[in-house]
C-alpha positions as CSV (number, residue, x, y, z in Angstrom):
1,X,-78.8,-130.5,-50.1
2,X,-79.4,-129.0,-53.7
3,X,-82.5,-130.3,-56.0
4,X,-80.6,-131.0,-59.5
5,X,-83.3,-132.0,-62.6
6,X,-81.1,-134.1,-64.9
7,X,-82.8,-134.2,-69.0
8,X,-81.9,-137.1,-70.7
9,X,-82.7,-139.5,-73.3
10,X,-80.2,-141.5,-72.6
11,X,-81.0,-143.8,-69.1
12,X,-78.1,-145.6,-68.7
13,X,-76.5,-141.7,-68.4
14,X,-79.3,-140.2,-66.7
15,X,-79.2,-143.9,-64.1
16,X,-75.8,-143.0,-63.9
17,X,-75.7,-138.7,-63.0
18,X,-78.9,-139.8,-60.8
19,X,-77.2,-142.2,-58.4
20,X,-73.7,-140.3,-58.5
21,X,-75.5,-136.8,-57.2
22,X,-78.1,-139.0,-54.7
23,X,-74.9,-139.6,-52.9
24,X,-73.4,-136.3,-52.6
25,X,-76.9,-136.1,-51.0
26,X,-78.6,-133.9,-53.9
27,X,-82.8,-134.5,-54.4
28,X,-82.3,-135.2,-58.1
29,X,-85.4,-135.8,-61.1
30,X,-85.0,-137.2,-64.1
31,X,-86.5,-135.7,-67.5
32,X,-86.1,-137.9,-71.2
33,X,-87.8,-134.9,-72.9
34,X,-88.0,-131.4,-73.1
35,X,-91.6,-131.6,-72.5
36,X,-91.1,-133.9,-70.0
37,X,-88.2,-132.0,-68.8
38,X,-90.7,-128.2,-68.7
39,X,-93.3,-130.0,-66.8
40,X,-90.9,-131.3,-64.1
41,X,-89.0,-127.5,-63.9
42,X,-92.1,-126.3,-62.9
43,X,-93.4,-128.2,-60.0
44,X,-90.2,-129.4,-58.9
45,X,-87.8,-126.0,-59.3
46,X,-84.3,-127.1,-59.6
47,X,-81.2,-125.2,-58.2
48,X,-79.2,-126.6,-61.3
49,X,-79.9,-128.6,-64.5
50,X,-77.8,-130.7,-66.4
51,X,-79.7,-130.5,-69.9
52,X,-78.7,-132.9,-73.4
53,X,-79.1,-131.2,-76.5
54,X,-80.2,-134.2,-78.2
55,X,-83.7,-134.9,-77.5
56,X,-86.8,-136.2,-79.1
57,X,-89.1,-134.3,-80.6
58,X,-87.3,-130.9,-79.8
59,X,-83.3,-129.7,-79.2
60,X,-82.4,-129.2,-75.6
61,X,-80.8,-126.1,-76.8
62,X,-83.2,-124.1,-78.4
63,X,-85.7,-124.6,-75.2
64,X,-82.9,-123.4,-72.7
65,X,-84.6,-120.1,-72.7
66,X,-87.8,-121.9,-71.7
67,X,-86.5,-123.1,-68.9
68,X,-84.5,-120.1,-67.8
69,X,-87.8,-118.2,-67.7
70,X,-89.2,-121.0,-65.3
71,X,-85.9,-121.2,-63.1
72,X,-83.8,-117.9,-63.8
73,X,-81.6,-118.3,-60.7
74,X,-80.7,-122.2,-61.6
75,X,-77.3,-123.0,-63.9
76,X,-77.6,-124.9,-66.8
77,X,-74.8,-127.4,-67.5
78,X,-75.3,-128.3,-71.2
79,X,-74.0,-131.9,-72.8
80,X,-73.6,-132.9,-76.1
81,X,-72.1,-135.7,-78.3
82,X,-71.7,-133.7,-80.8
83,X,-69.4,-131.1,-79.6
84,X,-68.5,-127.8,-82.0
85,X,-67.7,-124.4,-81.9
86,X,-71.5,-123.2,-83.0
87,X,-72.9,-125.5,-80.1
88,X,-70.4,-124.0,-77.5
89,X,-71.3,-120.9,-78.9
90,X,-75.0,-121.3,-78.7
91,X,-74.8,-122.8,-75.2
92,X,-72.7,-119.7,-73.9
93,X,-74.8,-117.4,-75.5
94,X,-78.1,-118.9,-74.7
95,X,-77.4,-118.7,-71.1
96,X,-75.7,-122.0,-69.9
97,X,-72.9,-122.4,-67.1
98,X,-71.1,-124.9,-68.9
99,X,-70.9,-127.7,-71.4
100,X,-70.2,-131.2,-71.5
101,X,-69.3,-133.4,-74.4
102,X,-69.8,-136.9,-74.0
103,X,-68.4,-139.2,-72.9
104,X,-67.4,-137.7,-70.2
105,X,-66.7,-138.8,-66.4
106,X,-68.6,-138.6,-63.1
107,X,-66.0,-136.8,-61.2
108,X,-66.0,-134.1,-63.9
109,X,-69.6,-133.4,-63.3
110,X,-69.4,-133.5,-60.0
111,X,-67.0,-131.1,-60.1
112,X,-69.0,-128.9,-62.5
113,X,-72.5,-128.7,-60.8
114,X,-70.3,-128.4,-57.4
115,X,-69.3,-124.9,-59.1
116,X,-72.4,-124.5,-60.8
117,X,-74.2,-124.6,-57.1
118,X,-71.7,-121.9,-55.1
119,X,-72.3,-119.5,-58.0
120,X,-75.7,-119.7,-57.3
121,X,-75.6,-119.3,-54.2
122,X,-72.8,-116.4,-54.5
123,X,-76.0,-115.0,-57.3
124,X,-72.8,-114.5,-59.7
125,X,-73.7,-116.9,-61.7
126,X,-73.0,-116.1,-65.6
127,X,-75.6,-113.6,-67.4
128,X,-77.1,-114.6,-70.8
129,X,-74.9,-113.8,-73.9
130,X,-76.6,-111.9,-76.9
131,X,-76.6,-113.8,-80.3
132,X,-73.8,-112.9,-82.4
133,X,-73.6,-113.9,-86.1
134,X,-70.2,-114.9,-87.0
135,X,-69.0,-115.2,-91.4
136,X,-69.3,-118.9,-92.1
137,X,-65.5,-118.7,-93.4
138,X,-64.9,-119.5,-89.2
139,X,-67.3,-121.5,-88.7
140,X,-66.2,-123.8,-91.1
141,X,-62.1,-123.8,-91.1
142,X,-62.0,-124.4,-87.5
143,X,-62.7,-128.4,-87.6
144,X,-62.6,-130.8,-85.5
145,X,-64.6,-133.1,-82.4
146,X,-61.1,-134.1,-80.8
147,X,-61.4,-133.7,-76.8
148,X,-58.2,-131.1,-77.2
149,X,-60.6,-129.0,-79.6
150,X,-63.7,-129.4,-77.7
151,X,-61.7,-127.5,-75.3
152,X,-60.7,-124.5,-77.8
153,X,-64.1,-124.3,-78.5
154,X,-65.4,-123.8,-75.1
155,X,-62.3,-121.5,-74.6
156,X,-63.5,-119.5,-77.9
157,X,-67.0,-119.2,-76.5
158,X,-66.3,-117.8,-73.5
159,X,-63.8,-114.6,-74.0
160,X,-65.4,-114.1,-77.3
161,X,-67.8,-111.9,-76.2
162,X,-65.3,-109.8,-73.8
163,X,-62.6,-107.3,-74.9
164,X,-60.2,-109.3,-73.0
165,X,-57.1,-109.8,-75.1
166,X,-56.2,-113.2,-75.4
167,X,-52.9,-115.0,-76.7
168,X,-52.9,-118.0,-79.1
169,X,-50.2,-120.1,-78.9
170,X,-49.5,-123.2,-80.2
171,X,-46.7,-124.8,-82.7
172,X,-46.2,-123.5,-86.1
173,X,-49.6,-124.3,-88.4
174,X,-52.1,-125.4,-85.4
175,X,-54.6,-122.6,-86.5
176,X,-53.8,-119.8,-84.5
177,X,-54.8,-117.3,-87.2
178,X,-58.2,-119.6,-87.3
179,X,-58.6,-119.0,-83.9
180,X,-58.3,-115.3,-83.6
181,X,-61.1,-114.6,-86.4
182,X,-63.4,-117.0,-84.7
183,X,-63.1,-115.4,-81.3
184,X,-63.9,-111.7,-83.6
185,X,-66.3,-113.7,-85.7
186,X,-68.3,-114.6,-82.6
187,X,-67.9,-111.5,-80.7
188,X,-69.5,-108.1,-80.6
189,X,-67.4,-106.7,-82.9
190,X,-68.0,-109.5,-85.4
191,X,-69.3,-106.5,-87.7
192,X,-66.1,-104.1,-87.9
193,X,-62.6,-104.6,-88.9
194,X,-60.5,-107.4,-88.3
195,X,-56.7,-106.3,-89.4
196,X,-53.8,-109.3,-88.9
197,X,-50.4,-109.0,-89.5
198,X,-47.0,-110.9,-88.6
199,X,-44.4,-109.1,-86.7
200,X,-42.3,-111.5,-87.5
201,X,-42.5,-110.6,-91.2
202,X,-42.0,-107.0,-90.8
203,X,-38.5,-105.3,-91.0
204,X,-37.2,-103.7,-88.1
205,X,-36.6,-100.3,-89.6
206,X,-40.4,-100.4,-90.7
207,X,-42.5,-102.4,-88.0
208,X,-43.4,-99.0,-85.4
209,X,-44.8,-97.1,-88.5
210,X,-47.0,-99.9,-89.8
211,X,-48.4,-100.6,-86.4
212,X,-49.1,-97.1,-85.1
213,X,-48.6,-95.2,-88.4
214,X,-46.8,-91.8,-89.5
215,X,-47.4,-88.0,-89.7
216,X,-45.8,-86.6,-92.9
217,X,-41.6,-85.7,-92.4
218,X,-41.4,-88.4,-89.6
219,X,-38.7,-89.9,-92.1
220,X,-37.4,-90.0,-95.1
221,X,-40.0,-91.1,-97.7
222,X,-42.7,-90.2,-95.5
223,X,-44.6,-87.6,-97.8
224,X,-48.0,-87.8,-96.0
225,X,-49.7,-88.5,-93.3
226,X,-50.4,-92.6,-92.8
227,X,-52.6,-94.8,-90.5
228,X,-51.5,-97.1,-88.6
229,X,-53.0,-101.1,-88.0
230,X,-54.3,-99.6,-85.2
231,X,-56.1,-97.2,-86.7
232,X,-57.0,-99.4,-89.0
233,X,-58.6,-101.6,-86.8
234,X,-60.3,-99.2,-84.7
235,X,-63.6,-100.6,-83.3
236,X,-62.5,-103.8,-84.4
237,X,-59.6,-106.4,-83.6
238,X,-55.8,-106.1,-84.3
239,X,-54.2,-110.2,-84.4
240,X,-50.8,-109.7,-84.3
241,X,-49.3,-112.9,-85.1
242,X,-45.5,-113.8,-84.2
243,X,-45.8,-111.6,-81.0
244,X,-42.8,-113.1,-79.5
245,X,-40.6,-112.0,-82.8
246,X,-41.4,-107.7,-82.1
247,X,-38.5,-106.1,-81.0
248,X,-37.8,-104.9,-77.4
249,X,-38.4,-101.1,-77.7
250,X,-41.8,-102.3,-79.8
251,X,-42.9,-104.0,-76.9
252,X,-42.7,-101.3,-74.5
253,X,-44.8,-99.2,-77.2
254,X,-47.3,-102.2,-77.1
255,X,-47.8,-101.9,-73.3
256,X,-48.3,-98.8,-73.2
257,X,-51.2,-99.0,-76.2
258,X,-52.4,-101.7,-74.5
259,X,-53.0,-100.2,-70.9
260,X,-54.3,-96.4,-72.1
261,X,-55.9,-97.4,-75.4
262,X,-53.6,-94.8,-77.2
263,X,-50.9,-94.8,-80.3
264,X,-48.6,-92.3,-80.9
265,X,-47.8,-92.5,-84.9
266,X,-44.0,-91.8,-85.6
267,X,-43.1,-88.3,-85.7
268,X,-46.2,-86.8,-84.0
269,X,-46.6,-85.0,-80.9
270,X,-49.5,-86.7,-78.9
271,X,-51.3,-89.6,-79.0
272,X,-54.2,-90.2,-80.6
273,X,-57.2,-92.4,-79.1
274,X,-58.3,-96.2,-80.3
275,X,-60.8,-98.9,-79.3
276,X,-59.3,-102.0,-80.5
277,X,-59.1,-105.4,-79.0
278,X,-55.8,-107.2,-79.3
279,X,-55.0,-110.9,-80.0
280,X,-51.6,-111.8,-80.0
281,X,-50.5,-115.5,-80.9
282,X,-46.8,-117.1,-80.9
283,X,-45.3,-120.5,-81.3
284,X,-42.5,-120.0,-79.0
285,X,-41.8,-120.3,-76.1
286,X,-42.4,-116.4,-74.2
287,X,-41.8,-117.9,-70.7
288,X,-38.1,-118.9,-71.9
289,X,-37.9,-115.8,-73.8
290,X,-38.3,-113.6,-70.8
291,X,-35.8,-115.3,-68.9
292,X,-33.6,-114.6,-72.2
293,X,-34.5,-111.1,-72.2
294,X,-35.6,-110.2,-75.4
295,X,-39.6,-110.5,-74.1
296,X,-40.9,-108.3,-71.4
297,X,-42.6,-110.2,-68.4
298,X,-45.1,-106.6,-68.1
299,X,-46.3,-107.5,-71.9
300,X,-46.7,-111.3,-71.2
301,X,-48.9,-110.6,-68.6
302,X,-51.3,-107.9,-70.1
303,X,-51.4,-110.2,-73.0
304,X,-51.7,-113.6,-71.3
305,X,-55.1,-112.3,-69.4
306,X,-56.9,-115.2,-71.5
307,X,-54.4,-118.0,-73.2
308,X,-55.7,-120.6,-75.3
309,X,-53.3,-123.2,-76.3
310,X,-54.0,-124.5,-80.1
311,X,-53.2,-128.8,-79.8
312,X,-50.7,-129.8,-82.4
313,X,-52.5,-132.3,-85.2
314,X,-50.9,-135.7,-83.6
315,X,-52.7,-134.9,-80.3
316,X,-56.3,-134.6,-82.3
317,X,-57.2,-138.2,-83.0
318,X,-59.7,-138.8,-85.5
319,X,-59.5,-135.3,-86.8
320,X,-56.5,-135.8,-88.8
321,X,-59.3,-138.0,-91.5
322,X,-61.5,-135.6,-90.6
323,X,-59.3,-132.6,-91.6
324,X,-58.5,-134.5,-94.7
325,X,-62.0,-135.0,-96.0
326,X,-62.7,-131.3,-95.2
327,X,-60.1,-130.5,-97.4
328,X,-61.3,-132.9,-100.5
329,X,-64.6,-131.2,-100.1
330,X,-63.2,-127.7,-100.4
331,X,-60.8,-128.6,-103.2
332,X,-63.6,-130.2,-105.6
333,X,-65.6,-127.2,-105.0
334,X,-69.2,-128.7,-105.2
335,X,-67.7,-131.9,-107.0
336,X,-67.6,-135.2,-105.6
337,X,-64.6,-135.7,-103.3
338,X,-61.9,-138.2,-104.0
339,X,-62.9,-141.3,-101.6
340,X,-60.3,-141.8,-98.6
341,X,-59.1,-145.4,-99.1
342,X,-58.1,-147.7,-95.9
343,X,-54.3,-146.9,-97.5
344,X,-55.0,-143.6,-97.3
345,X,-56.2,-142.8,-94.2
346,X,-53.3,-145.3,-92.4
347,X,-51.0,-143.4,-94.3
348,X,-52.5,-140.1,-92.6
349,X,-52.4,-141.4,-89.3
350,X,-48.8,-143.0,-89.4
351,X,-47.6,-139.4,-90.5
352,X,-46.1,-137.2,-87.1
353,X,-47.0,-134.0,-89.5
354,X,-44.9,-131.7,-87.9
355,X,-46.0,-128.6,-89.6
356,X,-49.8,-129.5,-87.8
357,X,-52.8,-128.7,-89.8
358,X,-51.4,-126.4,-92.5
359,X,-48.9,-129.4,-93.7
360,X,-52.3,-131.7,-93.9
361,X,-53.5,-129.1,-96.0
362,X,-51.0,-128.8,-98.3
363,X,-50.3,-132.8,-98.2
364,X,-53.8,-133.2,-99.5
365,X,-53.8,-130.4,-102.6
366,X,-50.7,-132.5,-103.3
367,X,-52.4,-135.7,-103.3
368,X,-55.8,-134.3,-105.1
369,X,-53.1,-132.7,-108.5
370,X,-51.1,-136.2,-108.0
371,X,-54.2,-138.5,-108.7
372,X,-55.5,-136.2,-111.0
373,X,-58.9,-135.5,-109.2
374,X,-59.2,-139.5,-109.0
375,X,-58.8,-141.8,-106.3
376,X,-56.4,-140.8,-103.9
377,X,-53.4,-143.6,-102.6
378,X,-51.0,-143.4,-99.9
379,X,-48.9,-142.8,-102.6
380,X,-50.4,-139.5,-103.9
381,X,-49.0,-137.8,-100.8
382,X,-45.6,-135.8,-100.8
383,X,-42.5,-137.2,-99.7
384,X,-42.2,-136.5,-95.8
385,X,-39.4,-134.3,-94.9
386,X,-37.6,-134.9,-92.0
387,X,-36.3,-131.1,-90.0
388,X,-34.0,-132.0,-87.7
389,X,-34.8,-129.9,-84.7
390,X,-31.5,-128.1,-84.1
391,X,-31.8,-126.6,-87.5
392,X,-31.9,-122.9,-87.7
393,X,-31.8,-122.4,-83.9
394,X,-34.8,-124.4,-82.6
395,X,-34.8,-125.1,-79.3
396,X,-36.1,-128.9,-79.4
397,X,-34.2,-131.6,-78.1
398,X,-31.7,-133.5,-80.5
399,X,-33.5,-136.3,-83.0
400,X,-32.2,-140.0,-83.3
401,X,-31.0,-138.6,-86.5
402,X,-29.0,-135.7,-85.3
403,X,-27.5,-138.1,-83.0
404,X,-26.7,-140.6,-85.0
405,X,-24.8,-138.3,-87.7
406,X,-21.5,-139.5,-89.0
407,X,-18.3,-137.6,-88.1
408,X,-18.0,-136.0,-91.0
409,X,-21.6,-134.1,-90.3
410,X,-21.5,-130.6,-91.7
411,X,-23.8,-128.2,-90.0
412,X,-23.6,-125.5,-92.6
413,X,-24.1,-127.8,-95.6
414,X,-27.1,-129.7,-93.7
415,X,-29.0,-126.6,-93.2
416,X,-28.3,-125.3,-96.7
417,X,-30.2,-128.7,-97.8
418,X,-33.0,-128.2,-95.1
419,X,-33.7,-124.6,-95.9
420,X,-33.5,-125.4,-100.1
421,X,-35.8,-128.5,-99.8
422,X,-38.3,-126.1,-97.4
423,X,-38.4,-123.8,-100.5
424,X,-38.8,-126.1,-103.2
425,X,-42.2,-127.4,-101.3
426,X,-43.1,-124.6,-100.6
427,X,-43.2,-123.2,-104.2
428,X,-40.5,-120.8,-103.8
429,X,-42.5,-119.1,-101.1
430,X,-40.4,-118.0,-98.4
431,X,-43.4,-117.1,-95.9
432,X,-44.8,-120.6,-96.5
433,X,-40.9,-122.1,-96.2
434,X,-40.5,-120.5,-93.2
435,X,-43.8,-122.0,-91.6
436,X,-42.7,-125.9,-92.7
437,X,-39.1,-125.0,-91.1
438,X,-41.2,-123.7,-88.2
439,X,-39.4,-120.2,-87.8
440,X,-40.1,-117.0,-88.6
441,X,-39.7,-115.0,-91.6
442,X,-36.8,-112.5,-90.2
443,X,-34.7,-116.0,-89.4
444,X,-35.5,-117.3,-92.6
445,X,-34.3,-114.4,-94.8
446,X,-31.2,-113.9,-92.2
447,X,-30.7,-117.8,-92.9
448,X,-31.1,-117.0,-96.3
449,X,-28.4,-114.2,-96.5
450,X,-25.7,-115.9,-93.8
451,X,-25.7,-119.1,-96.4
452,X,-25.9,-117.6,-99.4
453,X,-29.0,-119.2,-100.6
């Protein structure tokens, strides 16, 4: 039996948690405020605590250090109905063992409490993390209150204070780059360089020199020493987007640098020491790439130390409207943002958003322009373009539209039309067009050449 203190001002929640934990054999005390909790904590000496964030009179997280000073060995599980990245980071930095977002199921609470008590018994509860300051951009741009995003916030809060490599996966446009910036911004390297590059946008002939640098005379045109991105990120973070596009020979050198902390510039005889945290991202199925022999399994395991999966927009529920309002407010730049009409909200929810958050942002910006900064209606959204899943070599299964294609179906013409539509929607920007199509810029460049566009 263990002593557990629950601090929550909602009677129904306190009663439910007490009954469940009591049924499991624990001695349970309830408190409805920070003051009452501190008094109970002193006389009851709990071995674990469940602490709500929003409490009458005083914030639960603000009081967490006081609770820990009274019972430093007791793990604290924070509860909140307003989960966001800042709350997750504050909780972890203040020394919370874990945090739960309301509404939660009792089985989850039981599992977390059991884990917390086991950790306490083994005397390996999480240590307090020093508070960190992130730039406002990281805090603002990762928006969402849906359960999938709460999981992302929790993972970022846990891994940010470490130096572990992180592999961020997810569909195109889900915000993998923002997750990487948030990890850097909330970590101990936040005041050091954050250097980002997309391996899919680098030509194979220069990719090694771009990453590792080169010395004078290493190749034709190398008239002076040039530091690579690893050197520029020394002391900070290097973000390698589209890691799945890295050539096999480069993957060997990346693995060596991750293992040794050294890089060898092209043409140099000796390696150079660098202190770099690496975060990689991909929208590709790396397991399939490993099976196909295009991605090294040893590099995958080195990068996959702490994976974070970014959820697609269609799985984020009310986040769609929240993000739409966020993009409207950013566009308004201090002016009153155009209101979201019911028809507009319905239109937002009816779309599949294959381009995810990036597509939503583009659609909102388009709608603002079309409405002339007035009320945005559903008709102001750009026409939805359906890109067949089999176009450009994507591995997704065929869509109904593809299966119903007539006998005279011409794949060359379909690819050409689809690519031209994407380029038009992207205003001629090939990187943006590649994002809309869900392929790398290198793949799009190859297709443009093959199709004579």
